[in-house]
N, C-alpha and C positions, 0 to 999 in steps of 0.2 A: 894280301887280300884275305878276307875272312868271310865265311858263310854264316850269315846272321850273327856275326861277332862271336862265334863259338868254335869254329875250326878253320884251319888254313885251306885255301883253294889254290890248286896249281894253276899258274897263270899262262901256261903254254898255249891256251886257246884265246888269250886276250892279245890285242894289238894296241899300241899307244905311241904317241909322240908328243913332245913338248915344244911350244913356240915361246921363246923368251924375249921379252921386251925390256931392254935396259933403260934406266932413267938418264944415263949419261948420253949426251948427243953424239959423242965421238965413238961410241960402241955400237956394233952392228947387232941386229936381231940374230937369234940363234934358233935353229931347229934341230932337235935330236930325237931319234927313235929310242924307245925304251926296250930293254932286253930282260928276259928272266934271269934271276939270280941263280947261283949254283943250287940252292935248295928248291928252286922253282916256285916259291910262294911270294916273290917280290919282283915287281918291274922296276928297273932303275936305269939311269944314265948319268953321265958326269958332264958338268959344264966347265970344269977347270977354272982357270983364271980369265976366261974369255969375257966374263961379265962381272961387274962389281955391284955390290948391294947399294941401295935397294933396287929390286926389279920385279916385274910381273911375269907370270907364266900362264899361258893358256894350255892346259893339258887335255888332250883328246884321247879318250879311251873307247875302243871298240869292244863291247862285250859280246860273248859268243851268241847270245840270243837276239842281238840287235843288228839291223842293217846299216845303221848310221852310228858314227862315234858320238859319245857324250862329251860335252865340254865342261871342264872344271877350271875356274879362275882361282889363281893362287897369287897372293902378294907376299913377297919376301922383303922384310924390312931391313933397315940399316944394321950393320954388324954391331953386336953388343959392346 
């Protein structure tokens, strides 16, 4: 996270989770909470091999100044 694209923001006040929607019918949806990295400037989680590409992610981020989480839609395409 960056403040106006100029400096890192520590993410310890942010909360986030990701809901993954696989494109394969035999794979289950995945929900993961994101955690701060060791440096505290990145929120991250791992999906491992639980889902194969392509898939869609609904990322919900609760910013410190907001009462409700903001939704970000991400599409992860097929492996190169």
